[in-house]
C-alpha positions as CSV (number, residue, x, y, z in Angstrom):
1,X,69.9,-115.3,-22.8
2,X,69.8,-116.2,-26.3
3,X,67.6,-113.3,-27.3
4,X,70.0,-110.8,-25.6
5,X,73.0,-112.3,-27.4
6,X,71.3,-111.9,-30.8
7,X,70.5,-108.2,-30.1
8,X,74.2,-107.4,-29.2
9,X,75.4,-109.1,-32.5
10,X,72.9,-107.0,-34.5
11,X,74.1,-103.8,-32.9
12,X,77.7,-104.7,-33.5
13,X,77.2,-105.5,-37.1
14,X,75.2,-102.4,-37.7
15,X,77.9,-100.2,-36.2
16,X,80.5,-101.9,-38.4
17,X,78.4,-101.4,-41.4
18,X,77.9,-97.7,-40.5
19,X,81.6,-97.0,-40.0
20,X,82.4,-98.8,-43.3
21,X,79.9,-96.8,-45.2
22,X,81.2,-93.6,-43.5
23,X,84.8,-94.4,-44.4
24,X,83.9,-95.1,-48.0
25,X,82.0,-91.9,-48.3
26,X,84.8,-89.9,-46.7
27,X,87.4,-91.4,-49.0
28,X,85.4,-90.8,-52.1
29,X,84.6,-87.2,-51.0
30,X,88.3,-86.4,-50.3
31,X,89.3,-87.9,-53.6
32,X,86.7,-85.9,-55.5
33,X,87.8,-82.7,-53.6
34,X,91.4,-83.2,-54.5
35,X,90.6,-83.6,-58.1
36,X,88.7,-80.3,-58.1
37,X,91.6,-78.3,-56.4
38,X,94.1,-76.4,-58.6
39,X,97.4,-78.2,-59.1
40,X,100.5,-76.2,-58.0
41,X,104.2,-76.8,-58.7
42,X,106.5,-75.8,-55.8
43,X,110.2,-75.3,-55.2
44,X,112.2,-75.3,-52.1
45,X,113.7,-72.1,-50.7
46,X,117.5,-72.5,-50.7
47,X,120.7,-70.4,-50.2
48,X,123.2,-69.8,-53.0
49,X,124.8,-67.4,-55.4
50,X,123.0,-64.8,-57.7
51,X,124.6,-63.1,-60.6
52,X,122.5,-60.0,-61.1
53,X,121.7,-59.1,-64.7
54,X,120.6,-55.8,-66.2
55,X,118.7,-56.3,-69.5
56,X,117.5,-53.9,-72.1
57,X,116.8,-53.5,-75.8
58,X,117.6,-50.8,-78.2
59,X,118.2,-49.9,-81.8
60,X,121.7,-50.0,-83.3
61,X,122.9,-46.6,-84.4
62,X,126.0,-45.7,-86.4
63,X,128.6,-43.5,-84.8
64,X,129.4,-41.9,-88.0
65,X,126.9,-40.9,-90.7
66,X,128.1,-38.6,-93.5
67,X,125.5,-36.2,-94.9
68,X,125.7,-35.4,-98.6
69,X,124.4,-31.9,-99.3
70,X,123.7,-29.9,-102.4
71,X,126.4,-27.4,-103.0
72,X,124.1,-25.3,-105.1
73,X,120.5,-25.1,-106.3
74,X,120.3,-27.4,-109.3
75,X,118.2,-30.1,-110.9
76,X,118.8,-33.7,-110.0
77,X,119.0,-35.4,-113.4
78,X,119.4,-39.0,-112.1
79,X,120.1,-40.9,-108.9
80,X,122.8,-43.4,-109.2
81,X,122.5,-45.3,-105.9
82,X,119.8,-46.8,-103.7
83,X,119.4,-47.4,-100.0
84,X,121.7,-50.2,-98.8
85,X,124.2,-49.9,-101.6
86,X,127.9,-49.9,-100.5
87,X,129.8,-47.0,-102.0
88,X,133.4,-46.0,-102.0
89,X,135.1,-42.6,-102.3
90,X,134.7,-41.2,-105.8
91,X,131.6,-43.2,-106.7
92,X,128.9,-41.1,-108.5
93,X,125.9,-40.6,-106.3
94,X,123.9,-38.1,-108.4
95,X,124.0,-36.5,-111.8
96,X,123.0,-32.8,-112.0
97,X,121.5,-30.7,-114.7
98,X,123.8,-28.6,-117.0
99,X,124.3,-24.9,-116.6
100,X,125.3,-22.5,-113.8
101,X,123.2,-22.6,-110.6
102,X,121.6,-19.6,-109.0
103,X,124.3,-19.8,-106.2
104,X,127.1,-19.7,-108.7
105,X,125.7,-16.7,-110.6
106,X,125.2,-14.9,-107.2
107,X,128.7,-15.8,-106.1
108,X,130.2,-14.4,-109.3
109,X,128.2,-11.1,-109.0
110,X,129.3,-10.8,-105.3
111,X,132.9,-11.3,-106.4
112,X,132.7,-8.6,-109.0
113,X,131.2,-6.2,-106.4
114,X,134.1,-6.9,-104.0
115,X,136.7,-6.3,-106.6
116,X,135.1,-3.0,-107.5
117,X,135.1,-2.0,-103.8
118,X,138.7,-2.9,-103.5
119,X,139.7,-0.7,-106.4
120,X,137.8,2.2,-105.0
121,X,139.4,1.8,-101.6
122,X,142.9,1.6,-103.1
123,X,142.3,4.8,-105.1
124,X,141.0,6.6,-102.1
125,X,144.0,5.8,-99.8
126,X,145.0,9.0,-98.1
127,X,148.3,10.7,-98.9
128,X,149.9,13.2,-96.4
129,X,152.6,15.9,-96.9
130,X,154.8,16.9,-94.0
131,X,157.0,19.4,-96.0
132,X,155.8,22.6,-94.2
133,X,156.0,20.9,-90.7
134,X,159.5,19.6,-91.4
135,X,160.6,23.1,-92.6
136,X,159.2,24.7,-89.5
137,X,161.0,22.2,-87.3
138,X,164.3,22.9,-89.2
139,X,163.9,26.6,-88.7
140,X,163.2,26.2,-85.0
141,X,166.2,24.0,-84.6
142,X,168.5,26.7,-86.2
143,X,167.0,29.4,-84.0
144,X,167.6,27.1,-81.0
145,X,171.2,26.5,-82.0
146,X,171.9,30.2,-82.4
147,X,170.3,31.0,-79.0
148,X,172.3,28.3,-77.3
149,X,175.5,29.7,-78.9
150,X,174.6,33.2,-77.7
151,X,173.9,32.0,-74.2
152,X,177.2,30.1,-74.0
153,X,179.1,33.2,-75.0
154,X,177.3,35.4,-72.5
155,X,177.9,32.9,-69.7
156,X,181.6,32.7,-70.6
157,X,182.0,36.5,-70.4
158,X,180.0,36.7,-67.1
159,X,182.1,34.0,-65.5
160,X,185.4,35.5,-66.6
161,X,184.4,38.9,-65.2
162,X,183.2,37.4,-61.9
163,X,186.4,35.4,-61.4
164,X,188.4,38.6,-62.1
165,X,186.6,40.6,-59.4
166,X,186.6,37.8,-56.8
167,X,190.4,37.3,-57.2
168,X,191.1,41.0,-56.4
169,X,192.6,41.4,-52.8
170,X,190.4,44.4,-52.1
171,X,187.3,42.5,-52.9
172,X,188.3,39.6,-50.6
173,X,189.0,42.0,-47.7
174,X,185.6,43.7,-48.3
175,X,183.8,40.4,-48.2
176,X,185.6,39.4,-45.0
177,X,184.7,42.6,-43.3
178,X,181.1,42.3,-44.5
179,X,180.9,38.8,-43.0
180,X,182.2,40.0,-39.6
181,X,179.7,42.9,-39.6
182,X,176.9,40.5,-40.4
183,X,177.8,38.2,-37.5
184,X,178.0,41.2,-35.1
185,X,174.7,42.5,-36.2
186,X,173.1,39.1,-35.8
187,X,174.4,38.8,-32.2
188,X,173.1,42.2,-31.3
189,X,169.8,41.5,-32.8
190,X,169.3,38.2,-30.9
191,X,170.3,39.9,-27.7
192,X,167.8,42.7,-28.2
193,X,165.0,40.3,-29.0
194,X,165.7,38.3,-25.9
195,X,165.8,41.3,-23.6
196,X,162.6,42.7,-25.2
197,X,160.7,39.5,-24.8
198,X,161.6,39.1,-21.1
199,X,160.9,42.8,-20.5
200,X,157.4,42.5,-22.1
201,X,156.5,39.4,-20.1
202,X,157.5,40.9,-16.7
203,X,155.8,44.3,-17.6
204,X,152.6,42.5,-18.5
205,X,152.6,40.6,-15.2
206,X,153.1,43.8,-13.1
207,X,150.6,45.8,-15.2
208,X,147.9,43.1,-14.7
209,X,148.6,43.1,-10.9
210,X,148.0,46.9,-10.8
211,X,144.7,46.5,-12.8
212,X,143.6,43.7,-10.4
213,X,144.2,45.8,-7.2
214,X,142.6,48.9,-8.9
215,X,139.5,46.8,-9.6
216,X,139.3,45.6,-6.0
217,X,139.6,49.2,-4.7
218,X,136.7,50.2,-6.9
219,X,134.6,47.3,-5.6
220,X,135.3,48.3,-1.9
221,X,134.6,52.0,-2.5
222,X,131.3,53.9,-1.8
223,X,128.2,52.4,-3.5
224,X,127.9,55.4,-5.8
225,X,130.0,54.5,-8.8
226,X,132.8,57.0,-9.3
227,X,135.3,57.2,-12.1
228,X,138.1,54.9,-11.2
229,X,141.5,56.6,-11.2
230,X,143.6,55.6,-14.1
231,X,146.7,53.7,-12.8
232,X,149.9,55.4,-13.5
233,X,151.6,53.1,-16.0
234,X,154.6,53.6,-18.0
235,X,154.0,52.8,-21.7
236,X,155.8,49.7,-22.7
237,X,159.1,50.4,-24.3
238,X,158.9,47.8,-27.0
239,X,161.6,48.5,-29.6
240,X,160.3,45.8,-32.0
241,X,162.8,46.5,-34.8
242,X,160.9,46.8,-38.0
243,X,163.7,45.3,-40.1
244,X,165.5,42.1,-39.5
245,X,169.2,42.1,-39.9
246,X,170.2,41.9,-43.6
247,X,166.8,43.0,-44.8
248,X,167.4,46.7,-45.4
249,X,166.8,48.2,-48.8
250,X,170.5,48.5,-49.3
251,X,171.3,45.0,-48.3
252,X,171.0,43.6,-51.8
253,X,173.9,44.3,-54.0
254,X,171.9,44.1,-57.2
255,X,174.8,42.4,-58.8
256,X,173.8,39.2,-60.8
257,X,175.5,36.1,-59.6
258,X,176.7,37.7,-56.3
259,X,174.7,36.4,-53.3
260,X,174.7,39.0,-50.5
261,X,175.0,37.4,-47.1
262,X,171.7,37.6,-45.3
263,X,170.7,37.3,-41.7
264,X,168.6,34.4,-40.5
265,X,164.9,35.0,-39.8
266,X,164.0,36.4,-36.4
267,X,164.2,33.5,-33.9
268,X,161.0,32.2,-32.3
269,X,160.3,33.1,-28.7
270,X,162.7,31.2,-26.5
271,X,162.0,29.7,-23.1
272,X,162.0,32.4,-20.5
273,X,165.4,32.5,-18.6
274,X,165.5,32.0,-14.9
275,X,166.6,35.7,-14.5
276,X,163.5,37.8,-15.1
277,X,164.4,41.3,-14.0
278,X,164.2,40.5,-10.2
279,X,160.9,38.7,-10.3
280,X,160.7,35.7,-8.0
281,X,157.9,33.2,-8.6
282,X,158.1,32.0,-5.0
283,X,157.5,35.5,-3.6
284,X,154.6,36.0,-6.1
285,X,152.9,32.9,-5.0
286,X,153.1,34.1,-1.4
287,X,151.5,37.5,-2.2
288,X,148.0,38.3,-1.1
289,X,145.4,38.1,-3.8
290,X,143.0,41.0,-4.3
291,X,139.9,38.9,-3.8
292,X,141.1,37.9,-0.3
293,X,141.2,41.6,0.9
294,X,137.9,43.1,2.2
295,X,139.3,46.3,3.7
296,X,139.4,49.4,1.4
297,X,142.4,50.9,3.0
298,X,144.4,47.7,2.8
299,X,143.4,47.3,-0.8
300,X,144.6,50.9,-1.6
301,X,147.8,50.1,0.1
302,X,148.4,47.0,-2.1
303,X,147.5,49.1,-5.1
304,X,150.1,51.7,-4.4
305,X,152.7,48.9,-3.8
306,X,151.8,47.4,-7.2
307,X,152.2,50.7,-9.0
308,X,155.5,51.3,-7.3
309,X,156.7,47.9,-8.3
310,X,155.8,48.6,-11.9
311,X,157.5,52.0,-11.9
312,X,160.6,50.5,-10.3
313,X,160.8,47.8,-12.9
314,X,160.6,50.2,-15.8
315,X,163.2,52.5,-14.2
316,X,165.6,49.6,-13.5
317,X,165.3,47.8,-16.9
318,X,164.6,50.5,-19.5
319,X,168.3,51.5,-19.7
320,X,169.4,48.0,-20.5
321,X,166.8,47.7,-23.2
322,X,167.8,51.0,-24.7
323,X,171.5,50.0,-24.7
324,X,170.7,46.8,-26.5
325,X,168.7,48.7,-29.1
326,X,171.5,51.2,-29.6
327,X,174.1,48.3,-30.0
328,X,171.9,46.6,-32.6
329,X,171.4,49.9,-34.6
330,X,175.1,50.6,-34.5
331,X,176.0,47.1,-35.8
332,X,173.3,47.4,-38.5
333,X,174.6,50.7,-39.7
334,X,178.1,49.3,-40.0
335,X,176.8,46.3,-41.9
336,X,174.7,48.6,-44.3
337,X,177.8,50.7,-45.0
338,X,179.9,47.7,-45.9
339,X,177.1,46.3,-48.0
340,X,176.9,49.4,-50.1
341,X,180.6,49.5,-50.5
342,X,180.6,45.9,-51.7
343,X,177.8,46.7,-54.2
344,X,180.0,49.3,-55.7
345,X,182.8,46.8,-56.1
346,X,180.6,44.3,-58.0
347,X,178.8,46.9,-60.0
348,X,181.0,46.2,-63.0
349,X,179.4,42.7,-63.2
350,X,175.9,44.0,-63.7
351,X,176.0,44.4,-67.5
352,X,177.4,40.9,-67.9
353,X,174.6,39.5,-65.8
354,X,172.0,41.4,-67.7
355,X,173.4,40.0,-71.0
356,X,173.4,36.5,-69.6
357,X,169.7,36.9,-68.5
358,X,168.7,38.2,-71.9
359,X,170.5,35.3,-73.6
360,X,168.8,32.8,-71.3
361,X,165.3,34.2,-72.0
362,X,166.1,34.0,-75.7
363,X,167.2,30.4,-75.3
364,X,164.1,29.4,-73.4
365,X,161.9,31.0,-76.1
366,X,163.8,29.2,-78.9
367,X,163.5,25.9,-77.0
368,X,159.7,26.4,-76.7
369,X,159.3,27.1,-80.4
370,X,161.3,24.1,-81.3
371,X,159.2,21.9,-78.9
372,X,156.0,23.2,-80.5
373,X,157.3,22.5,-84.0
374,X,158.4,19.0,-83.0
375,X,155.0,18.3,-81.3
376,X,153.0,19.5,-84.3
377,X,155.0,17.2,-86.6
378,X,154.7,14.2,-84.2
379,X,151.0,14.5,-83.6
380,X,150.3,15.1,-87.2
381,X,152.3,11.9,-88.2
382,X,150.7,9.9,-85.4
383,X,147.1,10.8,-86.4
384,X,147.8,10.3,-90.1
385,X,149.4,6.9,-89.4
386,X,146.2,5.8,-87.6
387,X,144.1,7.0,-90.6
388,X,146.4,5.0,-92.9
389,X,146.2,2.0,-90.7
390,X,142.4,2.0,-90.7
391,X,142.4,2.4,-94.5
392,X,144.9,-0.4,-94.9
393,X,142.9,-2.6,-92.5
394,X,139.7,-1.9,-94.5
395,X,141.6,-2.7,-97.8
396,X,142.9,-6.0,-96.3
397,X,139.4,-7.0,-95.1
398,X,138.1,-6.5,-98.7
399,X,141.0,-8.5,-100.1
400,X,140.3,-11.4,-97.7
401,X,136.6,-11.3,-98.7
402,X,137.7,-11.4,-102.4
403,X,139.8,-14.6,-101.7
404,X,136.9,-16.3,-99.9
405,X,134.5,-15.4,-102.7
406,X,136.9,-16.7,-105.3
407,X,137.1,-20.0,-103.4
408,X,133.3,-20.1,-103.3
409,X,133.1,-19.5,-107.1
410,X,135.7,-22.1,-107.7
411,X,133.9,-24.6,-105.5
412,X,130.5,-24.0,-107.1
413,X,131.9,-24.3,-110.6
414,X,134.4,-27.1,-110.0
415,X,132.2,-30.2,-109.9
416,X,133.3,-32.8,-112.4
417,X,130.7,-33.2,-115.2
418,X,128.0,-31.8,-113.0
419,X,128.2,-34.9,-110.7
420,X,128.0,-35.4,-106.9
421,X,130.6,-37.9,-105.8
422,X,130.9,-39.9,-102.6
423,X,133.5,-38.5,-100.2
424,X,133.6,-41.5,-97.8
425,X,133.4,-45.3,-97.9
426,X,130.2,-46.7,-96.5
427,X,126.6,-47.9,-97.0
428,X,123.8,-45.6,-98.3
429,X,121.5,-45.2,-95.4
430,X,118.9,-42.8,-96.8
431,X,118.1,-40.9,-100.0
432,X,115.9,-37.8,-100.0
433,X,116.2,-36.6,-103.6
434,X,114.5,-37.9,-106.7
435,X,115.4,-37.5,-110.4
436,X,113.8,-34.5,-112.0
437,X,113.5,-32.3,-108.9
438,X,115.4,-29.1,-108.3
439,X,117.0,-29.1,-104.9
440,X,118.1,-26.0,-103.0
441,X,121.7,-25.5,-101.8
442,X,122.7,-27.0,-98.4
443,X,119.8,-29.6,-98.6
444,X,120.7,-33.0,-97.3
445,X,120.0,-35.4,-100.2
446,X,121.8,-38.5,-99.0
447,X,123.2,-40.1,-95.8
448,X,126.0,-42.6,-95.9
449,X,126.7,-44.7,-92.9
450,X,130.4,-45.1,-92.2
451,X,130.9,-48.6,-90.5
452,X,134.6,-47.9,-89.8
453,X,133.5,-45.4,-87.1
454,X,131.6,-48.2,-85.2
455,X,128.0,-48.5,-83.8
456,X,126.3,-47.9,-80.5
457,X,123.1,-48.9,-78.7
458,X,121.4,-47.3,-75.8
459,X,118.5,-48.1,-73.5
460,X,117.1,-46.9,-70.1
461,X,117.4,-48.7,-66.7
462,X,116.5,-47.8,-63.2
463,X,118.9,-46.0,-60.9
464,X,119.3,-49.1,-58.8
465,X,120.2,-51.2,-61.8
466,X,122.7,-48.5,-62.9
467,X,124.5,-48.5,-59.5
468,X,125.5,-52.2,-60.1
469,X,127.3,-51.3,-63.3
470,X,130.6,-49.6,-64.2
471,X,131.8,-48.3,-67.5
472,X,133.9,-51.0,-69.2
473,X,131.5,-53.8,-68.3
474,X,130.9,-56.3,-71.2
475,X,127.3,-57.2,-72.2
476,X,126.1,-60.3,-74.1
477,X,123.6,-60.1,-77.0
478,X,120.8,-62.5,-76.2
479,X,118.8,-62.4,-79.5
480,X,121.7,-62.6,-82.1
481,X,122.1,-66.0,-83.6
482,X,124.1,-65.6,-86.9
483,X,127.2,-63.8,-88.1
484,X,130.3,-63.0,-86.2
485,X,130.0,-62.6,-82.4
486,X,129.0,-59.1,-81.3
487,X,130.9,-57.5,-78.4
488,X,129.1,-54.8,-76.5
489,X,131.1,-52.6,-74.0
490,X,129.4,-50.2,-71.6
491,X,130.9,-46.7,-72.4
492,X,128.6,-44.2,-70.8
493,X,126.1,-44.0,-68.0
494,X,124.1,-40.7,-68.0
495,X,120.8,-39.4,-66.5
496,X,117.7,-40.3,-68.5
497,X,116.3,-37.0,-69.8
498,X,112.8,-38.6,-69.9
499,X,113.0,-39.8,-66.3
500,X,115.8,-37.8,-64.6
501,X,114.9,-38.6,-61.0
502,X,114.7,-42.4,-61.3
503,X,116.4,-43.5,-64.5
504,X,119.7,-43.7,-66.3
505,X,120.6,-44.3,-69.9
506,X,123.3,-46.9,-70.7
507,X,125.3,-46.6,-73.9
508,X,127.3,-49.6,-75.3
509,X,129.9,-49.6,-78.0
510,X,129.3,-52.5,-80.5
511,X,131.9,-54.4,-82.4
512,X,131.2,-57.2,-84.8
513,X,128.7,-58.0,-87.5
514,X,126.1,-55.4,-86.8
515,X,124.1,-52.9,-88.9
516,X,122.4,-49.7,-87.9
517,X,118.6,-50.1,-87.4
518,X,118.9,-53.6,-85.9
519,X,117.0,-54.3,-82.7
520,X,119.3,-56.0,-80.1
521,X,118.7,-57.2,-76.5
522,X,121.7,-56.9,-74.1
523,X,122.3,-58.3,-70.7
524,X,125.1,-57.1,-68.5
525,X,125.7,-58.5,-65.0
526,X,127.7,-57.7,-61.9
527,X,129.8,-60.1,-59.9
528,X,128.1,-63.0,-58.2
529,X,127.1,-62.9,-54.4
530,X,125.8,-65.5,-52.0
531,X,122.4,-65.0,-50.4
532,X,120.5,-66.8,-47.6
533,X,117.1,-67.0,-49.3
534,X,116.9,-67.8,-53.1
535,X,113.7,-68.6,-54.9
536,X,112.9,-69.2,-58.6
537,X,111.9,-66.0,-60.5
538,X,108.5,-67.7,-61.4
539,X,107.7,-67.8,-57.6
540,X,107.7,-64.0,-57.3
541,X,104.4,-62.3,-57.9
542,X,103.5,-58.6,-57.6
543,X,100.4,-56.5,-57.3
544,X,99.5,-53.0,-56.0
545,X,100.7,-53.9,-52.5
546,X,104.1,-55.0,-53.7
547,X,106.1,-58.2,-54.4
548,X,105.2,-61.5,-52.7
549,X,105.4,-65.3,-52.9
550,X,102.8,-68.0,-52.1
551,X,104.2,-70.2,-49.4
552,X,103.0,-73.8,-49.2
553,X,101.5,-74.3,-45.6
554,X,100.9,-78.0,-44.9
555,X,98.3,-79.0,-42.3
556,X,97.8,-82.7,-41.2
557,X,94.3,-84.4,-40.9
558,X,93.1,-88.0,-40.2
559,X,92.7,-88.4,-43.9
560,X,96.1,-86.9,-44.9
561,X,97.8,-83.6,-45.3
562,X,96.1,-80.5,-46.7
563,X,98.1,-77.7,-48.5
564,X,97.2,-74.1,-48.1
565,X,98.7,-71.2,-50.2
566,X,99.9,-68.4,-47.8
567,X,100.9,-64.9,-49.1
568,X,104.3,-63.6,-47.8
569,X,105.6,-60.2,-48.7
570,X,109.2,-60.2,-50.1
571,X,112.0,-57.7,-51.0
572,X,114.0,-58.7,-54.1
573,X,117.7,-58.0,-53.5
574,X,119.1,-59.4,-56.8
575,X,118.1,-61.5,-59.8
576,X,119.6,-63.5,-62.6
577,X,118.1,-65.4,-65.4
578,X,116.5,-68.1,-63.2
579,X,116.5,-67.1,-59.5
580,X,116.1,-64.1,-57.2
581,X,117.5,-63.4,-53.8
582,X,114.9,-62.2,-51.4
583,X,114.3,-60.9,-47.8
584,X,111.1,-62.4,-46.3
585,X,109.7,-64.1,-43.2
586,X,110.3,-67.6,-44.5
587,X,113.1,-70.1,-43.9
588,X,115.4,-72.2,-45.9
589,X,113.6,-75.5,-46.8
590,X,110.2,-74.0,-47.1
591,X,108.3,-74.5,-50.3
592,X,107.0,-71.7,-52.5
593,X,104.5,-72.1,-55.4
594,X,106.1,-71.4,-58.8
595,X,103.2,-72.3,-61.2
596,X,99.6,-73.5,-60.9
597,X,96.9,-74.9,-63.2
598,X,94.5,-72.1,-62.1
599,X,94.8,-68.8,-60.4
600,X,95.6,-69.0,-56.7
601,X,95.2,-66.5,-53.9
602,X,96.3,-66.5,-50.3
603,X,94.2,-69.0,-48.3
604,X,93.3,-71.3,-51.2
605,X,93.8,-75.0,-50.8
606,X,95.9,-76.6,-53.5
607,X,97.1,-80.0,-54.5
608,X,100.8,-80.4,-55.2
609,X,102.0,-81.7,-58.4
610,X,103.8,-85.1,-58.4
611,X,107.4,-84.7,-57.5
């Protein structure tokens, strides 16, 4: 029993010693390991406001810089200022060598040439004489006045004689009878035309019927062709008067100024009257047509009937047509006789009318000669005035060139004591001329900055940064520590010519104690906004895969907690000087690593700094 008890005590003591040694070894190994791990500082993920800032640096430029140029090619004898000097209007900048410059000599020579050209142009001004043309116009006007007077006298004599003849009772009675005879002749003519037209229409219809039946008889006769008998037709009695009423050779009186009454033109064919020499359309429609008859004897019978109808029509209507023709011829003969008598009455007026016509032709001819003389004078004056205007314009152009050249000579020779003076108040920014050198005209030899016109500064930003800003935003200068406070105002946002797709250029107007050439850093921010996830700027890292943070992942063990760095991708929404708002798969209260004593990558174990 005693031996067994001793063995159990030994085993128990050995186990306790083993566990103690193991605990000691584990403690020392964990402590050594912790001392070898990189130490990392962490910050908790919080929510809060972010005031986004856009930062950039640039060189201050003056809005106004006055360039001093050489007015003429001359020697620089001495330079009276140096870079950085403050000058005022009227201060001497450079002293020039004595004597005329090449530009002044050339300007004087050009002025002399222009003055000579002006004198030649003035002497060569054209001079025009219109004496002959004016004389021709005056003569044509006198001829026109004489012709007008002669025409007026001939017209007065003609009108007096005409009124005297027309006031005679015998003349009035003759005109009245002539008018009555004209109306009677017109009525007879119209009646004759109507009868003749109706007669011709009916005669044509009957004649065509005879021809149609004759053709049918020929077709039904023996096969051997025989000469078809010529139908007995009566020639058409068409009077067709060759002269319309009032158109006889004697119808015109030949007396100037007297208008002989004339008949109207022959009327157009009227619509056929209902009475057509016994022809009935209803009976014609009921007649048998030749193509419907196949018997030769019956066809001959119809042929004879058609011939008889034609002969009867001519016999019945020819007398009426002859009577109408005789009535027209009688009325026309009476009209012609009265017309000739009337011509004899007005024959005394013929000489007066001939004199009036001759005076009228003379007047027209005189008017044409006057118009030609006037047109010749007008067009000559117009063309000469254009020539004078062109010459005067050329003379004026030379005169203006002379004035400009005189001003140039005056300017080139008018510098006081061969000095170049400052025209503005400012600070000498650069000098490109040295004493003893000859400088060509229009060469910039000095630049004077004009502070009164202000200064600007520009730098490039991304399109996303530019979208947060508006013209009028005020920026702060972060690297200026002396002098009066500088106020920077955003005045322009334009596309960056060096990066047009992704960049913008911001331009700020500067006010305060600033000089061109200074390097300034500006920050301009938009309004603050609250975000759910905010981390320190130092916690955000980036590589080729994008932006990320290292999250502190705590794992518990029997000997304590272990801390593992875990990479989490993030999207930065906004940033200020200290913090950034992000979007990521983390929560408020989580810890992210901000700094470390050694480089850390995802999966590394770290030890957290105290606090």
